[in-house]
C-alpha positions in Angstrom: 31.7 -34.3 16.7 30.5 -30.7 18.2 27.2 -30.5 20.3 24.8 -28.3 18.4 23.4 -25.4 20.5 20.0 -24.0 19.7 18.4 -20.7 21.4 14.7 -20.5 22.1 13.7 -23.5 20.5 10.4 -23.4 19.8 8.7 -27.6 18.8 8.9 -26.0 15.2 11.4 -24.6 15.3 15.0 -22.8 17.2 15.3 -19.1 17.2 19.8 -20.4 16.5 21.4 -23.2 16.4 25.6 -23.2 17.0 27.3 -26.3 15.1 31.0 -26.1 16.0 31.7 -21.9 14.9 28.3 -21.4 12.9 25.4 -20.0 13.2 22.2 -20.6 11.5 19.6 -18.3 11.3 15.9 -17.7 10.0 14.5 -14.0 10.0 11.6 -12.2 9.1 10.5 -9.2 10.1 8.5 -8.3 13.7 6.0 -6.5 11.6 4.6 -8.0 8.7 2.2 -5.3 8.3 5.4 -3.0 6.7 6.1 -2.4 3.2 8.9 -3.8 1.5 11.3 -1.2 2.2 10.4 -1.5 5.9 10.5 -4.9 6.7 14.0 -6.0 4.6 15.4 -2.9 6.7 13.9 -4.4 10.0 14.9 -8.3 9.2 18.1 -6.6 8.4 18.6 -4.8 11.9 17.1 -8.1 12.7 20.5 -10.1 11.6 22.1 -7.4 12.6 20.3 -8.2 17.1 21.0 -11.6 16.0 24.7 -11.2 15.1 25.8 -9.5 18.8 23.8 -12.3 20.5 25.6 -14.9 19.3 28.5 -12.3 19.1 29.6 -12.7 15.4 29.2 -9.4 13.2 28.1 -8.3 10.0 31.8 -9.2 8.8 31.4 -12.6 9.9 28.4 -13.7 7.9 29.1 -16.4 5.2 25.8 -17.0 3.0 22.2 -15.3 3.3 19.6 -17.0 0.7 16.9 -14.2 0.5 12.9 -15.1 0.1 11.2 -12.6 -2.2 6.8 -12.2 -1.9 7.5 -10.4 -5.5 10.8 -9.9 -6.8 9.3 -6.2 -8.1 11.0 -5.5 -4.6 14.8 -6.3 -5.7 15.5 -3.1 -6.4 15.4 -1.9 -2.8 16.3 -5.2 -1.7 19.5 -4.3 -3.5 19.8 -1.2 -2.1 19.1 -1.4 1.4 21.0 -4.3 0.9 24.5 -2.1 -1.0 24.2 -0.7 2.3 24.2 -2.2 4.7 27.1 -4.8 3.8 29.6 -4.1 4.9 33.1 -3.1 2.3 35.5 -5.9 1.6 33.0 -8.5 3.6 30.0 -9.9 1.1 28.1 -12.8 2.0 27.5 -15.8 -0.4 24.1 -14.7 -1.7 20.5 -15.6 -3.1 17.9 -13.7 -4.3 14.4 -16.0 -4.7 10.9 -15.4 -5.5 8.8 -18.2 -2.5 5.5 -18.0 -1.9 5.9 -16.7 1.8 2.6 -16.4 2.5 0.4 -14.0 5.0 2.0 -10.1 5.1 5.7 -11.5 5.4 7.7 -9.6 1.8 11.3 -11.0 2.8 12.3 -14.2 4.8 15.8 -14.2 5.2 18.1 -17.5 5.7 21.5 -16.8 7.4 24.8 -18.6 7.8 27.8 -16.4 9.7 31.0 -17.9 11.3 31.4 -16.6 15.3 34.2 -14.7 16.3 37.0 -15.8 17.6 38.3 -14.6 21.0 
């Protein structure tokens, strides 16, 4: 069985967990003072940055579970999402409303394959 690799671990969570050829992580906006459009855009950019860190890219996304504090922001999410997802390479996606608390408006749970050498 392949080992687990944890990147930037704290006592409560790891930023990324890699198992075999698959990476798992969660993104929330670094600046939760932004509106929904700003937070969603920031989270998508942060996913890009994490993909680059682990040596992968958007075409290797497997699944993203999106938690919105308010489903009224779904149209904004879809607009930004459609411009961000590579044509022909959409991941499995679920969108749910969650009580995220505070000023956090979006959280995304990401699963991606690592790029093969």
